[in-house]
TORPA-4810 file (N, C-alpha, C, O; in nm, 3 decimals):
<nodes>
NODE_1_-4.227_-2.408_3.534_-4.306_-2.397_3.409_-4.405_-2.279_3.427_-4.461_-2.262_3.536_M
NODE_2_-4.426_-2.205_3.328_-4.507_-2.099_3.325_-4.656_-2.142_3.338_-4.692_-2.246_3.283_P
NODE_3_-4.743_-2.066_3.408_-4.877_-2.099_3.426_-4.969_-2.011_3.335_-5.072_-2.057_3.286_V
NODE_4_-4.928_-1.887_3.315_-5.012_-1.800_3.232_-4.994_-1.837_3.085_-4.888_-1.880_3.041_I
NODE_5_-5.101_-1.818_3.012_-5.100_-1.856_2.866_-5.005_-1.777_2.791_-4.938_-1.837_2.707_R
NODE_6_-4.988_-1.647_2.808_-4.902_-1.561_2.740_-4.750_-1.598_2.775_-4.662_-1.586_2.690_S
NODE_7_-4.725_-1.642_2.900_-4.585_-1.681_2.939_-4.558_-1.820_2.866_-4.443_-1.848_2.834_A
NODE_8_-4.655_-1.900_2.843_-4.628_-2.026_2.772_-4.584_-2.001_2.635_-4.488_-2.060_2.585_K
NODE_9_-4.661_-1.906_2.568_-4.630_-1.868_2.435_-4.488_-1.813_2.425_-4.413_-1.844_2.333_K
NODE_10_-4.454_-1.723_2.530_-4.325_-1.653_2.520_-4.214_-1.766_2.542_-4.110_-1.757_2.477_K
NODE_11_-4.232_-1.865_2.626_-4.131_-1.965_2.645_-4.110_-2.044_2.510_-3.998_-2.078_2.471_L
NODE_12_-4.228_-2.072_2.442_-4.210_-2.138_2.305_-4.128_-2.064_2.208_-4.040_-2.117_2.141_K
NODE_13_-4.162_-1.928_2.203_-4.087_-1.841_2.113_-3.937_-1.827_2.151_-3.854_-1.818_2.061_V
NODE_14_-3.900_-1.825_2.279_-3.774_-1.813_2.327_-3.690_-1.932_2.295_-3.573_-1.921_2.261_D
NODE_15_-3.759_-2.054_2.308_-3.674_-2.182_2.272_-3.642_-2.176_2.128_-3.529_-2.207_2.089_R
NODE_16_-3.745_-2.135_2.038_-3.712_-2.140_1.894_-3.600_-2.040_1.863_-3.508_-2.071_1.788_K
NODE_17_-3.609_-1.922_1.923_-3.497_-1.826_1.891_-3.365_-1.872_1.947_-3.262_-1.853_1.883_R
NODE_18_-3.365_-1.933_2.069_-3.241_-1.986_2.125_-3.186_-2.085_2.025_-3.071_-2.064_1.986_E
NODE_19_-3.250_-2.189_1.979_-3.197_-2.280_1.890_-3.148_-2.218_1.750_-3.051_-2.263_1.690_S
NODE_20_-3.218_-2.123_1.711_-3.170_-2.054_1.589_-3.042_-1.982_1.610_-2.951_-1.987_1.527_S
NODE_21_-3.035_-1.910_1.730_-2.916_-1.834_1.760_-2.799_-1.930_1.782_-2.686_-1.898_1.745_N
NODE_22_-2.821_-2.044_1.840_-2.706_-2.143_1.861_-2.665_-2.201_1.729_-2.546_-2.229_1.716_K
NODE_23_-2.740_-2.222_1.636_-2.701_-2.274_1.501_-2.617_-2.162_1.438_-2.508_-2.190_1.388_K
NODE_24_-2.662_-2.036_1.440_-2.599_-1.926_1.378_-2.454_-1.902_1.437_-2.355_-1.878_1.369_A
NODE_25_-2.458_-1.913_1.583_-2.335_-1.884_1.649_-2.226_-1.996_1.617_-2.108_-1.967_1.596_E
NODE_26_-2.274_-2.121_1.615_-2.185_-2.233_1.596_-2.124_-2.218_1.446_-2.006_-2.244_1.425_S
NODE_27_-2.206_-2.178_1.351_-2.155_-2.159_1.218_-2.056_-2.050_1.205_-1.956_-2.063_1.135_F
NODE_28_-2.083_-1.941_1.271_-1.987_-1.823_1.266_-1.853_-1.869_1.338_-1.743_-1.842_1.289_I
NODE_29_-1.868_-1.941_1.459_-1.745_-1.981_1.519_-1.660_-2.087_1.426_-1.537_-2.089_1.424_N
NODE_30_-1.739_-2.172_1.354_-1.668_-2.266_1.256_-1.584_-2.180_1.150_-1.468_-2.205_1.118_F
NODE_31_-1.655_-2.081_1.105_-1.592_-1.990_0.997_-1.472_-1.922_1.060_-1.368_-1.915_0.993_I
NODE_32_-1.476_-1.877_1.174_-1.372_-1.804_1.239_-1.252_-1.901_1.259_-1.139_-1.863_1.229_I
NODE_33_-1.272_-2.018_1.305_-1.169_-2.108_1.337_-1.105_-2.157_1.196_-0.984_-2.179_1.185_K
NODE_34_-1.188_-2.169_1.101_-1.134_-2.212_0.964_-1.046_-2.088_0.918_-0.943_-2.114_0.856_K
NODE_35_-1.075_-1.967_0.939_-1.004_-1.860_0.896_-0.872_-1.851_0.971_-0.769_-1.818_0.912_T
NODE_36_-0.876_-1.880_1.097_-0.756_-1.877_1.181_-0.655_-1.991_1.138_-0.534_-1.970_1.144_Q
NODE_37_-0.698_-2.095_1.101_-0.612_-2.205_1.051_-0.551_-2.173_0.918_-0.434_-2.193_0.888_T
NODE_38_-0.643_-2.123_0.841_-0.595_-2.093_0.688_-0.638_-1.953_0.652_-0.742_-1.936_0.589_K
NODE_39_-0.560_-1.849_0.691_-0.612_-1.714_0.666_-0.577_-1.672_0.525_-0.469_-1.619_0.500_P
NODE_40_-0.669_-1.695_0.436_-0.658_-1.645_0.296_-0.752_-1.520_0.286_-0.844_-1.505_0.366_T
NODE_41_-0.728_-1.438_0.195_-0.821_-1.317_0.175_-0.975_-1.355_0.160_-1.065_-1.285_0.207_P
NODE_42_-0.994_-1.460_0.096_-1.133_-1.511_0.072_-1.198_-1.556_0.201_-1.314_-1.525_0.228_G
NODE_43_-1.114_-1.636_0.288_-1.168_-1.674_0.416_-1.186_-1.568_0.509_-1.281_-1.575_0.588_N
NODE_44_-1.103_-1.463_0.512_-1.116_-1.350_0.600_-1.242_-1.272_0.555_-1.320_-1.231_0.641_I
NODE_45_-1.264_-1.249_0.423_-1.377_-1.186_0.393_-1.511_-1.252_0.429_-1.609_-1.189_0.468_Q
NODE_46_-1.507_-1.395_0.413_-1.628_-1.469_0.455_-1.648_-1.462_0.597_-1.762_-1.461_0.644_E
NODE_47_-1.538_-1.458_0.676_-1.549_-1.440_0.830_-1.613_-1.301_0.862_-1.706_-1.288_0.942_A
NODE_48_-1.561_-1.206_0.799_-1.617_-1.065_0.822_-1.766_-1.061_0.804_-1.842_-1.006_0.883_F
NODE_49_-1.804_-1.124_0.692_-1.945_-1.122_0.649_-2.034_-1.193_0.756_-2.141_-1.147_0.798_K
NODE_50_-1.976_-1.315_0.797_-2.063_-1.387_0.897_-2.065_-1.318_1.026_-2.165_-1.323_1.098_A
NODE_51_-1.951_-1.248_1.062_-1.968_-1.177_1.202_-2.064_-1.067_1.192_-2.145_-1.046_1.282_I
NODE_52_-2.055_-0.991_1.075_-2.149_-0.873_1.053_-2.287_-0.930_1.063_-2.368_-0.869_1.134_D
NODE_53_-2.323_-1.035_1.004_-2.454_-1.105_1.009_-2.502_-1.128_1.156_-2.616_-1.102_1.195_K
NODE_54_-2.399_-1.182_1.233_-2.410_-1.211_1.372_-2.456_-1.086_1.449_-2.550_-1.093_1.528_G
NODE_55_-2.391_-0.978_1.427_-2.424_-0.856_1.484_-2.557_-0.806_1.451_-2.632_-0.756_1.535_V
NODE_56_-2.587_-0.821_1.326_-2.729_-0.778_1.278_-2.840_-0.858_1.347_-2.949_-0.807_1.373_K
NODE_57_-2.809_-0.985_1.375_-2.915_-1.076_1.433_-2.909_-1.075_1.586_-2.977_-1.155_1.650_K
NODE_58_-2.824_-0.980_1.647_-2.803_-0.974_1.791_-2.745_-1.096_1.857_-2.770_-1.122_1.975_D
NODE_59_-2.669_-1.170_1.783_-2.594_-1.291_1.837_-2.464_-1.239_1.908_-2.434_-1.287_2.017_I
NODE_60_-2.392_-1.150_1.853_-2.268_-1.087_1.917_-2.300_-0.940_1.940_-2.383_-0.880_1.871_F
NODE_61_-2.235_-0.887_2.035_-2.224_-0.746_2.060_-2.135_-0.678_1.957_-2.037_-0.738_1.911_H
NODE_62_-2.164_-0.559_1.922_-2.085_-0.493_1.808_-1.935_-0.476_1.857_-1.845_-0.481_1.773_K
NODE_63_-1.908_-0.456_1.986_-1.759_-0.448_2.030_-1.697_-0.582_2.019_-1.582_-0.588_1.975_N
NODE_64_-1.764_-0.698_2.056_-1.702_-0.832_2.045_-1.677_-0.853_1.885_-1.576_-0.912_1.848_K
NODE_65_-1.765_-0.807_1.798_-1.747_-0.832_1.655_-1.622_-0.758_1.613_-1.540_-0.807_1.535_A
NODE_66_-1.610_-0.646_1.665_-1.497_-0.552_1.621_-1.359_-0.620_1.662_-1.260_-0.624_1.589_A
NODE_67_-1.367_-0.672_1.789_-1.245_-0.730_1.831_-1.217_-0.865_1.758_-1.100_-0.895_1.734_R
NODE_68_-1.313_-0.942_1.723_-1.287_-1.062_1.646_-1.232_-1.022_1.504_-1.135_-1.082_1.457_L
NODE_69_-1.292_-0.922_1.437_-1.243_-0.874_1.314_-1.108_-0.822_1.314_-1.030_-0.845_1.222_K
NODE_70_-1.078_-0.750_1.418_-0.949_-0.697_1.440_-0.831_-0.808_1.453_-0.721_-0.796_1.398_S
NODE_71_-0.867_-0.907_1.527_-0.778_-1.019_1.545_-0.754_-1.103_1.414_-0.644_-1.150_1.383_R
NODE_72_-0.868_-1.115_1.341_-0.857_-1.183_1.207_-0.778_-1.104_1.108_-0.702_-1.161_1.029_L
NODE_73_-0.793_-0.976_1.111_-0.717_-0.891_1.013_-0.567_-0.883_1.044_-0.488_-0.852_0.955_S
NODE_74_-0.522_-0.913_1.180_-0.374_-0.922_1.208_-0.314_-1.033_1.161_-0.191_-1.035_1.150_K
NODE_75_-0.391_-1.142_1.127_-0.332_-1.271_1.093_-0.239_-1.252_0.962_-0.270_-1.172_0.873_L
NODE_76_-0.128_-1.325_0.958_-0.052_-1.322_0.834_-0.127_-1.393_0.718_-0.170_-1.507_0.734_P
NODE_77_-0.139_-1.333_0.617_-0.205_-1.392_0.501_-0.121_-1.493_0.428_-0.002_-1.472_0.404_L
NODE_78_-0.186_-1.605_0.393_-0.130_-1.718_0.313_-0.195_-1.708_0.178_-0.314_-1.683_0.161_K
NODE_79_-0.108_-1.729_0.085_-0.151_-1.738_-0.055_-0.240_-1.855_-0.081_-0.212_-1.962_-0.027_K
NODE_80_-0.341_-1.845_-0.156_-0.430_-1.969_-0.181_-0.355_-2.065_-0.266_-0.290_-2.023_-0.362_S
NODE_81_-0.359_-2.181_-0.238_-0.270_-2.284_-0.306_-0.350_-2.339_-0.430_-0.414_-2.445_-0.427_S
NODE_82_-0.341_-2.258_-0.537_-0.393_-2.299_-0.663_-0.276_-2.334_-0.751_-0.215_-2.247_-0.815_T
NODE_83_-0.244_-2.465_-0.755_-0.130_-2.518_-0.834_-0.176_-2.540_-0.974_-0.280_-2.602_-0.997_K
NODE_84_-0.096_-2.489_-1.070_-0.138_-2.517_-1.206_-0.041_-2.623_-1.262_0.081_-2.611_-1.247_T
NODE_85_-0.094_-2.725_-1.326_-0.030_-2.836_-1.381_0.035_-2.793_-1.513_-0.032_-2.736_-1.598_K
NODE_86_0.165_-2.820_-1.531_0.231_-2.793_-1.651_0.261_-2.919_-1.714_0.328_-3.001_-1.651_T
NODE_87_0.221_-2.947_-1.832_0.246_-3.067_-1.904_0.371_-3.059_-1.990_0.390_-2.960_-2.061_T
NODE_88_0.455_-3.159_-1.986_0.573_-3.167_-2.066_0.546_-3.250_-2.196_0.497_-3.363_-2.191_K
NODE_89_0.580_-3.190_-2.308_0.559_-3.268_-2.429_0.689_-3.346_-2.461_0.798_-3.290_-2.472_K
NODE_90_0.672_-3.469_-2.474_0.786_-3.556_-2.509_0.808_-3.537_-2.658_0.718_-3.542_-2.742_S
NODE_91_0.941_-3.515_-2.686_0.983_-3.503_-2.821_1.038_-3.641_-2.871_1.123_-3.704_-2.809_V
NODE_92_0.982_-3.684_-2.990_1.029_-3.812_-3.037_1.095_-3.797_-3.171_1.142_-3.895_-3.228_K
</nodes>
């Protein structure tokens, strides 16, 4: 444990920052896994946005972000499953 007053403050700030970064990183990883299982254009765009925010907040290094984005962009795209219901009119 730190003895000096400024070191105690620094430890408190570091713990807050660490918990914030862990939340953000787990959210980004969740989005990436969701995109890997169902790679639709919307999911890929959402993942790219999350990865870029992670780089901006210094959670990921820019080269790691580039690697993740490259791997996601290579995934085969699946069409989003929006089924339209057609109703049949019965003729009497």
